[in-house]
N, C-alpha and C positions, 0 to 999 in steps of 0.2 A: 815723973820719969824725964830723967835727962835727955838730951839732945844727945844725941853720941859725943865721944870727943876725937877722934878722928873726922869727923867729916867737913872742920875747919882747916887742916891738911890736908884735904881730899883735890885733886887734876883728875876729874872726869874725863872718861873718854864713850862717845856712844856709839856704841855697833848696832848696825843693822844689819846683821849674821850673815843673811846669802851673797852681801856685794862687800862681804868684807878680804875674806882669802878661804880659798877653796885646799882644802886639807888634808880630802878624804874622796878620791875619786870613786870609791866604789860604794857611796850612798848621791852621787849623783842621780837625779831623774833621768829617763828616756831621753827626753825631751829640752835638754839642758841647753840655756843658750849660750853663745860664746861670751868671754868674759870680756865685759866695757860695751857688748851690742847695749841698743839704748832701751832704757828700763820702760816698762809696762807693768800692767797690776795683772797680767798671768804668768809673766815669764820667770824661771829659777836660774840663777847664774853657778849657784855652787858651793858658795861661803858655806860654813859650816863650825862645828864650835874648835874641830883641827886645827882649820886654819887658824882662830885666832892661838892656840896655843902656840902652835909654829910661828906666829909671829910677837910671841909675848916679847919676845928680845928688842923688836923696833918699837915696842909701845915701851917700854924700860930704859931705853934709850931718849928717848923723846920726855921721857919725865911724868910719866900716867904713872896713877896708883890707885883707880877706882876705874872701874866699868859698866856703863850702864848698857844693857841687851834690850834692844826691842823684843816682842816676844819670839821664845825658842819652843813653848810647845805643840802641840801637833794642831796643824790646821791644814785648810788647805790650800792656802795664799803664802805668797810671799811675804806680806808684811805681819802674817799670823795675829793677826786683832781679833779675829771667828774663831777662835777656841775649839777644836774636837772634842781635846782631853787633855785636861790640866796638871796630870799627872804622868806624862810622857812627855818626852823630849821629842819634840818632828823627826824622826827617821831620814826626812833631807839632811837634817845641822848633824845627827847623831844620835846615840843612847845614853841610858844614865851612865855606861861607864867612860866616855866621853867628856862627861860633865861632869862628874867627881873630879877625872882627869884633870882636866880645866880650875876647879875649885884648888886642887891641891898645890899646882903648880903656880896658882894667881896668890895662892896665902903662901906659899915659902917665899913670893919675894915681895910680899908687903903690899898686894892690889889685890885690892875688894870689889866681889864682884855685884851688885845688884840687878835684880830681874823684872820685867814690866809685869803687872800683875794688871790682867783686865776683867773685870769682875763685877762690871755694866753688863754686857752682850758676850754674846756667844755663838760660836757658828751653825747653822745649819742641821751641821753633822757630828754637834752634840748629842751625844747616846739622850739625855733626858726630850732633849728635841722632839728628835727619831723617832723616840719611843712617841709621842704624841701625831707626829705622821701618820706612822704604821696605825697607832690603835683610837685616834681621835677624841672624843668627852670619854674614850675607856680608858685612856691612859692615867696611871697614877701619878706620871709627871706632870698632868695638866696646869697643878699651882705653882707649879716651878715659872711660871711665865705668864704673862699675861694676853691672855686669849682674848678675840672680839667675838667671836663668833666660829660657828663650825657647819660645815668640812674647813681645818685647815688647809689652808693653800701656800706654800712657801715659796710656790714658785711660776704663780699665775700674773705678777707684774714685779717692776723693779720695786714698787715701793710695795711694803706689811699692809695688806689689807683687813687680814683675816687674826692679827696678832700685831702687838706692839715692838717694833722695831725700830733700834736703836737711829732715831732721826731719818724716822720710816722706812729704813733699809732694808730689803725683807732677808736679805744675807745675814744680819745681826739679832737677832732676836733678842730684846731686854728678857732678864732673869728679874723675876719677882725675890727681891733680898727681902720682904718681911717675911717672906716664908721660912717658918724655922728647920727643914730640911733644906732649904737652898743656903740658909745661912750656915750651918751645921758644917754641908760639904765645902761655901768656900773658906770656914775658916781652918777644917782639915788640910785644904789647899795652901794655904798661909805659913800656915807650921812646918808643913811636911818640907815645902823646899828650903829655910831658914834650916832645919832639923838637917838637910842635905847640904850645909854650906853656904849657901844663900846669905849674904850680908844686909841683906834689906830690901825692900820691896819699890820702886817704881811705878803709883797707880794712875791708872789711866780713866781718863774723865771722870776721877771722885765725885763731882758734884753733881753727877746724872744721879749718883745714890746719896737724894737729899735726906739721907738717915744717920741723925750723928748718933745714935746705937749702935747701929751698925760698925762706923770706922771707929768709935769708943771698943767695942769689943774686938775688932781686928789687933787694934793699937798693942791693947793688954796681951793677945794670943801673942802674936809676934816678939812684943817686948820678953813675954815670957818663956819666949823660945830662947831668945838672944838680947838682952839687953842694950845690946852696942849696934844693934840693926837699924837700917836708914827708914825712917819712913820720909819718902817723897810725893807729895801731891801734884797735881797737872790741874793746876788753876790757874787760867791765861791773865788774869784782871788780877792776880795776887790779893785778893781777898781775903784778911786776917783772920778771918773766924776756921778758916782751915788749919790755920796750927796751933799749935799746945798739946796737952794732956790727953784731948778726945780727939785727935786727928793726927794730921803729922809732923813731924820734927822741919821740914823748909818745903818751900813750892817752888816747879821749876821758875825760872825769874824774868817770863815773857813781858811784862813791862820794863825793866832793866837793858832786855834786850833792845826794846822798843825806841827807848830812850838814845840808848849807846847807836844804834842806826841813825837816828832821827840825827843827832850833831855832823854824822858823817854824808850826810845826804840833803843837808840844808832844809831840815822840816822840823829843825828847834834847835834854839839857839842853845852854849853853855849854859848858860843861870839856869837856864826852865831844864835844862839836864841835870845841874846842880840841886834846885829843888827835890827834883826829883828822886835824883840818889839819895838825898837825906830824908824824905820821906819813907824812904824804903827802908833805911837803916835804924833811925832815929825816932818815928815816928807810928810807922802801922806797926811793925811787929818790935818783941820782945829781943835781949840783943841777941840772945842765945839761938832763936829764930833764924835773926837777920844773917846771924854767921853761919848758918846751916841752908842759905839758899842756894841752887843750882842755877847758877849762873851764866845761861847758855848766850851762842852768838847765833848758833845754826841748830836747828831739828830735824828731823824725816819729817814732820810738820811745816815746814818754811820753806820758800827759797832758799838756796845757797848763800852764805854771806858775800862772799864774792861774785857772785850775781847781783844781788840786790846794790853793790856797791861799783858796779859797769865794768866788773874786772880792771879795778884799780888797789894795787897789791898794797901801795901806799899807805892806802884806808884801811883797808882789810888789816896790814900791823898796827896800825896806829887805834883799833879796836881792838886788838889781843893787849896792846900794850895798857889798855885803861882797863880792859875787864879782868887782867892778870894783878893789877893792884888791888881791888877791891874786896872788901868784903863780902866772906860768901867764899861758895866753892865754883871755882871756875869748871867751864864744860866745852869740850874740843868736840865736835861732829865729824865723825871719821872723815878724811879725806880733807876736809878744810884746811888742814896743813900742806897738802900738796896742791893748791889752787882747783882743787874740782870744783862743777860749776854745774848749775844745774835752775832750774824752775822749780815751781812748786809740784807736788806729790802727782807721778810716780818722778819726773825729772831730775826731785834732789836725792834717788837713792840710786843713783848709780853707781855703778864697781868700783874700787877703789882700783885707781890708778900705779900698781907697781913700778910701771917701766917708769922712771924718775928721768926731770927736764933740768936743767940749769935755775930754770924760774920757779921750778918746783923745790927745788932742795934750797934757795933761799929763803923762800915762805919759811919751810919746813925748819931749814937752821935760827929761824928769827924767833918762832915759835918753842924751840927746844929752849935757847937761853933764854927766854923770858919764864919757863916755868922753871927751869932749874936755878934764875937768880930767886923765885919765891919759895922752891923751896930751901935756899939755904937760909932765908929772911924769914924768921919769926913774925918780924913786924908787920910783912906782907899778910901773912893771913890771921892773926893774930890783935895785929895792932887795932887801935882807935881809930875815928878817920877825923875829920878837918878842915874844914875847906880855909883856906887861903888864898884866892883869886880868882875871880870871874868878870870877866872882858866880854859882852855881847857882842859889841862891833869890831872885835878883832879877834875874836874866835878863841879866844887862851882862855885856861881854865887850871888852875892848879890845887892840891889839895897834899895833906899829909896825913901818912900814918903814925902813930907814936907807939912804942911798946916797953915801959920802963926808961931806959936813957936813952933806945934807940927811935931813932928818928929815921926816915925816910918820906921825900916830897916828890911827888908827882906833878907835872908840867905838861900841859901840851897845846899844839896849834892846830884845830881845828880849823883853819882856814888854807884858803889857796896863793896865801900869802904869805913871805916870810917876817915874823914879828922878832921883835926886843920886847924880854918880858922881863919885869921886875920884882920880886918876890918880897915880901915881909919877912926877914931872916930871925927875927926877934918871936914872931909867933910861932915859927917852927920849932925853935929849939936851940938858934946858933946865935952863936955871937961874935962879932966882929974879929977879923982875920983867920976866919977857918977856912979849909980848902974844901970844897965841895966837889965832890966826881958823881958824872952820870954814869951809871954802871952800865948800859948801855953802850956807850961811842967810847969812855975814858976819856973824855974831854974833862978839865977844871977848872972851877972858877972859885972866886975868895970875896968872901963875904965882907960887904963894906961898909962898913956901920951898921946901922939895922937893914940891909939890903942885899939881896943877893943877884945878880944882872943874868942872862943869858938868851941865848940867842937863838930860834925856833924855825926849823926851816916848814915850810906848807906841809902839813897832816903828817906831821911830828911830834913827836915828847920825848921826855926824860925823866930817869928815876934816881934822884938827887941823892947823898948820903954821903959821911965824912967820907974822907980818904981814909 
């Protein structure tokens, strides 16, 4: 089964539903926090599915054409990774009618919807685990989990001691996915939401279900329901065993994120970045899977990019400039485009700052320009990749994208000093006398002989194309 064709054209936007926008106050919990309150592990701030519908125009204007939601199924927490009911939208987010309305308006506007599938563990309120708490060893669901001893105690400590919890967390009982009843149930869930219109699954900690037969069956079920559904695995180390016909189409590209942030924080030279990138693109994965990677800079599990970059907006812009020019599907974590900052969970899950400032709009407009250029230029989405220049001592790197006769070169300066850069124009495919335009600034340069010379300001770059 081939990788979905649309993924190479996707610009993803990740939404943590409780913190994006409150579109329906009637489903707010009575103890709702004020919008923008410091996030914690307990509080709800009222974001919901109707809020996403109401702000879809904003996302379309930004250029988004795919949304990845963190979990939306019924649970007790604001993050919802402790599922109570996989077949029910959390009432604080809306209901099935709201989900269908979201699917309809998204699809009418060419936007795909990918859901978060948390199938390794559930919450203590999940019906089968609740039955065990009530009936103990007499429960018909006792083999749905990994019970260590009876009586099962779910609240005796923070660490699970009478059953296996994910990373010993008592609030996250681990499912026994080798049990055929469990497997049948989860496959029903997988099929159901694809049939309701979802365009794919992002699979949470799939390496914790280290059973290739499970994921092969999961893939078959999903692809039978919709051959164009996208399967995305949360594999942090980029292990290639998790992509292909028995696993996923692509992975959350954390290795690329680490390398990209590394060159912007001085932890990695540009040559090392180029080698890492070329390994991911040309060695580690088959071409179709390399092009289906989810290229992220931030997520709900990481510090905000702007915080990691010490609030340096120029560095964040440069991160986007590189990200949006690479093969794979670039992803924006909600609020990054508005300069949202925050440390690790839960600080990275702040409410979206809808009240804008000039600084926020500058970041937003820059990212919007990059996204729209990428969508206009097939070479940026489907072109081949070739390194053109790497100068470790000067922090400069250039690469070319090529598709048919179309060429685009990307050059950047990851240093605090202004640099003059000379590119091998012949290697890119440009000849003497051609006028080359930086698409981001409209500045023009002329190819002289086999060279193109340009000046790059600190922490900046250029997208170069024929005028």
